[in-house]
N, CA, C and O atoms as a GROMACS GRO file, in nm:
protein
  328
    1MET      N    1  -6.828  -2.359  -3.349
    1MET     CA    2  -6.836  -2.493  -3.529
    1MET      C    3  -6.743  -2.545  -3.462
    1MET      O    4  -6.652  -2.532  -3.379
    2SER      N    5  -6.843  -2.654  -3.576
    2SER     CA    6  -6.827  -2.775  -3.601
    2SER      C    7  -6.706  -2.819  -3.730
    2SER      O    8  -6.634  -2.722  -3.754
    3PHE      N    9  -6.685  -2.901  -3.785
    3PHE     CA   10  -6.595  -2.956  -3.923
    3PHE      C   11  -6.688  -2.934  -4.033
    3PHE      O   12  -6.749  -3.038  -4.057
    4ALA      N   13  -6.724  -2.832  -4.112
    4ALA     CA   14  -6.838  -2.871  -4.202
    4ALA      C   15  -6.730  -2.989  -4.322
    4ALA      O   16  -6.625  -2.930  -4.348
    5ALA      N   17  -6.734  -3.078  -4.367
    5ALA     CA   18  -6.763  -3.146  -4.551
    5ALA      C   19  -6.675  -3.052  -4.664
    5ALA      O   20  -6.561  -3.036  -4.707
    6ARG      N   21  -6.808  -3.005  -4.678
    6ARG     CA   22  -6.833  -2.941  -4.783
    6ARG      C   23  -6.707  -2.788  -4.844
    6ARG      O   24  -6.685  -2.716  -4.940
    7ASP      N   25  -6.654  -2.821  -4.689
    7ASP     CA   26  -6.575  -2.675  -4.698
    7ASP      C   27  -6.442  -2.677  -4.692
    7ASP      O   28  -6.366  -2.583  -4.667
    8LEU      N   29  -6.396  -2.868  -4.734
    8LEU     CA   30  -6.283  -2.899  -4.732
    8LEU      C   31  -6.279  -2.956  -4.854
    8LEU      O   32  -6.368  -3.033  -4.889
    9SER      N   33  -6.142  -2.912  -4.962
    9SER     CA   34  -6.131  -2.949  -5.095
    9SER      C   35  -6.048  -2.934  -5.151
    9SER      O   36  -6.010  -2.823  -5.186
   10VAL      N   37  -5.972  -3.080  -5.187
   10VAL     CA   38  -5.873  -3.099  -5.289
   10VAL      C   39  -5.785  -2.978  -5.406
   10VAL      O   40  -5.826  -2.947  -5.518
   11LEU      N   41  -5.668  -2.933  -5.345
   11LEU     CA   42  -5.583  -2.877  -5.372
   11LEU      C   43  -5.524  -2.926  -5.496
   11LEU      O   44  -5.565  -2.910  -5.611
   12ALA      N   45  -5.465  -2.962  -5.473
   12ALA     CA   46  -5.350  -3.151  -5.560
   12ALA      C   47  -5.362  -3.214  -5.449
   12ALA      O   48  -5.379  -3.195  -5.328
   13TYR      N   49  -5.338  -3.337  -5.564
   13TYR     CA   50  -5.273  -3.451  -5.533
   13TYR      C   51  -5.199  -3.568  -5.574
   13TYR      O   52  -5.236  -3.672  -5.628
   14ALA      N   53  -5.075  -3.521  -5.531
   14ALA     CA   54  -4.962  -3.670  -5.612
   14ALA      C   55  -4.854  -3.786  -5.496
   14ALA      O   56  -4.812  -3.782  -5.380
   15ASN      N   57  -4.850  -3.853  -5.579
   15ASN     CA   58  -4.761  -3.962  -5.452
   15ASN      C   59  -4.846  -3.958  -5.318
   15ASN      O   60  -4.804  -3.889  -5.225
   16GLY      N   61  -4.926  -4.006  -5.311
   16GLY     CA   62  -5.006  -4.011  -5.182
   16GLY      C   63  -5.010  -3.902  -5.059
   16GLY      O   64  -5.028  -3.904  -4.937
   17PHE      N   65  -4.982  -3.796  -5.172
   17PHE     CA   66  -4.967  -3.700  -5.081
   17PHE      C   67  -5.109  -3.576  -5.091
   17PHE      O   68  -5.155  -3.567  -5.205
   18THR      N   69  -5.151  -3.520  -5.025
   18THR     CA   70  -5.317  -3.445  -5.048
   18THR      C   71  -5.247  -3.269  -5.008
   18THR      O   72  -5.132  -3.247  -4.967
   19LEU      N   73  -5.309  -3.207  -5.023
   19LEU     CA   74  -5.218  -3.060  -5.062
   19LEU      C   75  -5.421  -3.041  -5.043
   19LEU      O   76  -5.502  -3.110  -5.105
   20TRP      N   77  -5.449  -2.944  -4.957
   20TRP     CA   78  -5.629  -2.962  -4.892
   20TRP      C   79  -5.658  -2.762  -4.960
   20TRP      O   80  -5.573  -2.678  -4.992
   21HIS      N   81  -5.781  -2.753  -4.956
   21HIS     CA   82  -5.835  -2.579  -4.907
   21HIS      C   83  -5.930  -2.619  -4.724
   21HIS      O   84  -5.941  -2.736  -4.685
   22TYR      N   85  -5.966  -2.543  -4.672
   22TYR     CA   86  -6.027  -2.569  -4.552
   22TYR      C   87  -6.109  -2.408  -4.530
   22TYR      O   88  -6.050  -2.304  -4.498
   23THR      N   89  -6.185  -2.416  -4.544
   23THR     CA   90  -6.272  -2.260  -4.492
   23THR      C   91  -6.385  -2.281  -4.401
   23THR      O   92  -6.481  -2.357  -4.395
   24THR      N   93  -6.324  -2.159  -4.314
   24THR     CA   94  -6.455  -2.178  -4.178
   24THR      C   95  -6.471  -2.074  -4.088
   24THR      O   96  -6.367  -2.012  -4.064
   25ALA      N   97  -6.583  -2.033  -4.027
   25ALA     CA   98  -6.576  -1.925  -3.956
   25ALA      C   99  -6.494  -1.949  -3.805
   25ALA      O  100  -6.467  -1.850  -3.738
   26ASP      N  101  -6.466  -2.056  -3.767
   26ASP     CA  102  -6.423  -2.095  -3.685
   26ASP      C  103  -6.290  -2.096  -3.624
   26ASP      O  104  -6.276  -2.214  -3.591
   27ASP      N  105  -6.203  -2.043  -3.595
   27ASP     CA  106  -6.072  -2.074  -3.541
   27ASP      C  107  -6.009  -2.121  -3.466
   27ASP      O  108  -5.912  -2.061  -3.419
   28ALA      N  109  -6.051  -2.275  -3.419
   28ALA     CA  110  -6.020  -2.364  -3.354
   28ALA      C  111  -6.008  -2.464  -3.426
   28ALA      O  112  -6.064  -2.564  -3.380
   29VAL      N  113  -5.945  -2.480  -3.542
   29VAL     CA  114  -5.919  -2.589  -3.581
   29VAL      C  115  -5.820  -2.659  -3.584
   29VAL      O  116  -5.803  -2.726  -3.686
   30THR      N  117  -5.738  -2.667  -3.496
   30THR     CA  118  -5.646  -2.748  -3.425
   30THR      C  119  -5.690  -2.823  -3.286
   30THR      O  120  -5.638  -2.921  -3.233
   31ALA      N  121  -5.788  -2.755  -3.250
   31ALA     CA  122  -5.887  -2.873  -3.099
   31ALA      C  123  -5.878  -2.975  -3.152
   31ALA      O  124  -5.903  -3.002  -3.270
   32ALA      N  125  -5.836  -3.054  -3.052
   32ALA     CA  126  -5.863  -3.203  -3.099
   32ALA      C  127  -5.953  -3.279  -3.111
   32ALA      O  128  -6.019  -3.316  -3.014
   33GLY      N  129  -5.982  -3.326  -3.254
   33GLY     CA  130  -6.076  -3.476  -3.277
   33GLY      C  131  -6.167  -3.270  -3.357
   33GLY      O  132  -6.273  -3.226  -3.310
   34TYR      N  133  -6.091  -3.200  -3.464
   34TYR     CA  134  -6.171  -3.086  -3.476
   34TYR      C  135  -6.205  -3.148  -3.658
   34TYR      O  136  -6.310  -3.113  -3.714
   35PHE      N  137  -6.084  -3.255  -3.744
   35PHE     CA  138  -6.123  -3.251  -3.858
   35PHE      C  139  -6.170  -3.441  -3.799
   35PHE      O  140  -6.198  -3.508  -3.898
   36ASN      N  141  -6.178  -3.496  -3.710
   36ASN     CA  142  -6.175  -3.694  -3.718
   36ASN      C  143  -6.341  -3.656  -3.801
   36ASN      O  144  -6.289  -3.556  -3.851
   37ASP      N  145  -6.423  -3.653  -3.832
   37ASP     CA  146  -6.523  -3.689  -3.976
   37ASP      C  147  -6.425  -3.696  -4.061
   37ASP      O  148  -6.406  -3.791  -4.137
   38ALA      N  149  -6.346  -3.575  -4.054
   38ALA     CA  150  -6.290  -3.668  -4.235
   38ALA      C  151  -6.137  -3.733  -4.194
   38ALA      O  152  -6.026  -3.713  -4.242
   39SER      N  153  -6.196  -3.847  -4.052
   39SER     CA  154  -6.060  -3.936  -4.082
   39SER      C  155  -5.982  -4.028  -4.220
   39SER      O  156  -5.873  -4.060  -4.266
   40ASP      N  157  -6.157  -4.039  -4.245
   40ASP     CA  158  -6.095  -4.174  -4.403
   40ASP      C  159  -6.049  -4.065  -4.464
   40ASP      O  160  -6.049  -4.137  -4.563
   41MET      N  161  -5.998  -3.930  -4.515
   41MET     CA  162  -5.984  -3.920  -4.636
   41MET      C  163  -5.808  -3.826  -4.613
   41MET      O  164  -5.729  -3.852  -4.703
   42LEU      N  165  -5.776  -3.765  -4.544
   42LEU     CA  166  -5.717  -3.680  -4.379
   42LEU      C  167  -5.583  -3.822  -4.391
   42LEU      O  168  -5.616  -3.939  -4.403
   43ARG      N  169  -5.437  -3.775  -4.383
   43ARG     CA  170  -5.349  -3.862  -4.443
   43ARG      C  171  -5.236  -3.802  -4.374
   43ARG      O  172  -5.229  -3.680  -4.361
   44VAL      N  173  -5.107  -3.915  -4.310
   44VAL     CA  174  -5.005  -3.804  -4.239
   44VAL      C  175  -4.915  -3.746  -4.363
   44VAL      O  176  -4.911  -3.790  -4.478
   45GLY      N  177  -4.841  -3.631  -4.304
   45GLY     CA  178  -4.803  -3.582  -4.369
   45GLY      C  179  -4.884  -3.492  -4.502
   45GLY      O  180  -4.807  -3.428  -4.573
   46ASP      N  181  -5.012  -3.487  -4.533
   46ASP     CA  182  -5.120  -3.402  -4.595
   46ASP      C  183  -5.127  -3.302  -4.510
   46ASP      O  184  -5.120  -3.296  -4.387
   47VAL      N  185  -5.154  -3.166  -4.654
   47VAL     CA  186  -5.092  -3.066  -4.565
   47VAL      C  187  -5.246  -2.949  -4.568
   47VAL      O  188  -5.308  -2.968  -4.673
   48ILE      N  189  -5.330  -2.813  -4.454
   48ILE     CA  190  -5.447  -2.814  -4.541
   48ILE      C  191  -5.395  -2.645  -4.520
   48ILE      O  192  -5.349  -2.603  -4.414
   49ILE      N  193  -5.410  -2.576  -4.623
   49ILE     CA  194  -5.435  -2.463  -4.645
   49ILE      C  195  -5.587  -2.379  -4.641
   49ILE      O  196  -5.656  -2.352  -4.740
   50ALA      N  197  -5.620  -2.345  -4.492
   50ALA     CA  198  -5.723  -2.306  -4.436
   50ALA      C  199  -5.722  -2.145  -4.421
   50ALA      O  200  -5.629  -2.071  -4.388
   51ASN      N  201  -5.902  -2.105  -4.469
   51ASN     CA  202  -5.890  -1.924  -4.489
   51ASN      C  203  -5.979  -1.955  -4.294
   51ASN      O  204  -6.081  -2.012  -4.257
   52VAL      N  205  -5.904  -1.904  -4.244
   52VAL     CA  206  -5.959  -1.958  -4.058
   52VAL      C  207  -6.077  -1.787  -4.009
   52VAL      O  208  -6.059  -1.676  -4.060
   53ASN      N  209  -6.147  -1.807  -3.942
   53ASN     CA  210  -6.245  -1.658  -3.868
   53ASN      C  211  -6.309  -1.592  -4.018
   53ASN      O  212  -6.297  -1.470  -4.034
   54THR      N  213  -6.369  -1.666  -4.114
   54THR     CA  214  -6.398  -1.626  -4.255
   54THR      C  215  -6.490  -1.508  -4.201
   54THR      O  216  -6.490  -1.405  -4.268
   55ASP      N  217  -6.576  -1.514  -4.077
   55ASP     CA  218  -6.701  -1.440  -4.046
   55ASP      C  219  -6.659  -1.285  -3.976
   55ASP      O  220  -6.746  -1.200  -3.959
   56ASP      N  221  -6.496  -1.261  -3.935
   56ASP     CA  222  -6.474  -1.150  -3.907
   56ASP      C  223  -6.347  -1.166  -4.029
   56ASP      O  224  -6.267  -1.257  -4.049
   57THR      N  225  -6.376  -0.998  -4.116
   57THR     CA  226  -6.313  -0.958  -4.214
   57THR      C  227  -6.153  -0.942  -4.220
   57THR      O  228  -6.059  -0.976  -4.291
   58VAL      N  229  -6.181  -0.866  -4.094
   58VAL     CA  230  -6.066  -0.739  -3.966
   58VAL      C  231  -5.957  -0.882  -3.946
   58VAL      O  232  -5.846  -0.892  -3.999
   59ALA      N  233  -6.023  -0.986  -3.855
   59ALA     CA  234  -5.908  -1.105  -3.811
   59ALA      C  235  -5.844  -1.210  -3.942
   59ALA      O  236  -5.730  -1.233  -3.985
   60MET      N  237  -5.967  -1.251  -3.974
   60MET     CA  238  -5.933  -1.363  -4.136
   60MET      C  239  -5.822  -1.326  -4.098
   60MET      O  240  -5.783  -1.210  -4.084
   61ASP      N  241  -5.721  -1.496  -4.066
   61ASP     CA  242  -5.653  -1.515  -4.138
   61ASP      C  243  -5.614  -1.671  -4.242
   61ASP      O  244  -5.712  -1.723  -4.296
   62THR      N  245  -5.482  -1.735  -4.264
   62THR     CA  246  -5.457  -1.858  -4.360
   62THR      C  247  -5.395  -1.893  -4.282
   62THR      O  248  -5.349  -1.807  -4.206
   63MET      N  249  -5.368  -2.007  -4.263
   63MET     CA  250  -5.283  -2.064  -4.172
   63MET      C  251  -5.328  -2.202  -4.265
   63MET      O  252  -5.431  -2.244  -4.319
   64ILE      N  253  -5.158  -2.254  -4.246
   64ILE     CA  254  -5.112  -2.412  -4.297
   64ILE      C  255  -5.081  -2.470  -4.168
   64ILE      O  256  -5.017  -2.435  -4.068
   65TYR      N  257  -5.162  -2.589  -4.210
   65TYR     CA  258  -5.184  -2.685  -4.105
   65TYR      C  259  -5.078  -2.812  -4.154
   65TYR      O  260  -5.021  -2.809  -4.263
   66THR      N  261  -5.062  -2.917  -4.063
   66THR     CA  262  -4.998  -3.020  -4.119
   66THR      C  263  -5.075  -3.111  -4.046
   66THR      O  264  -5.125  -3.066  -3.943
   67VAL      N  265  -5.098  -3.231  -4.074
   67VAL     CA  266  -5.172  -3.337  -4.030
   67VAL      C  267  -5.032  -3.439  -4.012
   67VAL      O  268  -4.939  -3.468  -4.086
   68THR      N  269  -5.071  -3.475  -3.870
   68THR     CA  270  -4.982  -3.583  -3.730
   68THR      C  271  -4.998  -3.689  -3.772
   68THR      O  272  -4.930  -3.782  -3.815
   69ALA      N  273  -5.166  -3.647  -3.741
   69ALA     CA  274  -5.154  -3.825  -3.722
   69ALA      C  275  -5.348  -3.832  -3.762
   69ALA      O  276  -5.434  -3.745  -3.745
   70SER      N  277  -5.354  -3.929  -3.799
   70SER     CA  278  -5.455  -3.914  -3.835
   70SER      C  279  -5.600  -4.096  -3.861
   70SER      O  280  -5.632  -4.101  -3.980
   71GLY      N  281  -5.643  -4.171  -3.808
   71GLY     CA  282  -5.710  -4.306  -3.831
   71GLY      C  283  -5.843  -4.287  -3.708
   71GLY      O  284  -5.915  -4.191  -3.682
   72ASP      N  285  -5.833  -4.430  -3.651
   72ASP     CA  286  -5.918  -4.432  -3.629
   72ASP      C  287  -5.958  -4.391  -3.480
   72ASP      O  288  -6.063  -4.401  -3.417
   73SER      N  289  -5.824  -4.340  -3.449
   73SER     CA  290  -5.815  -4.241  -3.268
   73SER      C  291  -5.858  -4.094  -3.344
   73SER      O  292  -5.906  -3.996  -3.288
   74GLY      N  293  -5.834  -4.106  -3.449
   74GLY     CA  294  -5.917  -3.920  -3.467
   74GLY      C  295  -5.804  -3.901  -3.533
   74GLY      O  296  -5.713  -3.983  -3.549
   75VAL      N  297  -5.813  -3.760  -3.582
   75VAL     CA  298  -5.702  -3.666  -3.675
   75VAL      C  299  -5.630  -3.606  -3.547
   75VAL      O  300  -5.693  -3.602  -3.442
   76THR      N  301  -5.491  -3.556  -3.554
   76THR     CA  302  -5.472  -3.447  -3.549
   76THR      C  303  -5.376  -3.348  -3.626
   76THR      O  304  -5.281  -3.387  -3.694
   77VAL      N  305  -5.412  -3.208  -3.606
   77VAL     CA  306  -5.347  -3.123  -3.666
   77VAL      C  307  -5.244  -2.967  -3.630
   77VAL      O  308  -5.285  -2.880  -3.552
   78ILE      N  309  -5.074  -2.954  -3.719
   78ILE     CA  310  -5.024  -2.888  -3.590
   78ILE      C  311  -5.081  -2.756  -3.689
   78ILE      O  312  -5.177  -2.757  -3.766
   79ASP      N  313  -4.996  -2.654  -3.661
   79ASP     CA  314  -5.009  -2.561  -3.737
   79ASP      C  315  -4.912  -2.523  -3.796
   79ASP      O  316  -4.876  -2.435  -3.718
   80PHE      N  317  -4.840  -2.522  -3.876
   80PHE     CA  318  -4.696  -2.566  -3.966
   80PHE      C  319  -4.657  -2.430  -4.041
   80PHE      O  320  -4.550  -2.424  -4.103
   81SER      N  321  -4.766  -2.290  -4.032
   81SER     CA  322  -4.714  -2.182  -4.043
   81SER      C  323  -4.668  -2.086  -3.900
   81SER      O  324  -4.674  -1.963  -3.896
   82ALA      N  325  -4.634  -2.155  -3.814
   82ALA     CA  326  -4.601  -2.033  -3.763
   82ALA      C  327  -4.472  -2.056  -3.723
   82ALA      O  328  -4.406  -1.967  -3.671
   0.00000   0.00000   0.00000
């Protein structure tokens, strides 16, 4: 599955920081380039709260990711909740 912009929404914004929510049936959101289509919105330091693997109610997880790179070379996120 790939990134779907309609599933990314702003929860809060202040002083150049954005707290996002993302929901997906995908469980590979930390894969290289997953959020590249949102590089014009995501900034380094932004936080994404994600409901991941939503098609499996038994294994669905809520994860916290932080954006570590965003720009022409793409978007990188790491699992902040680990």
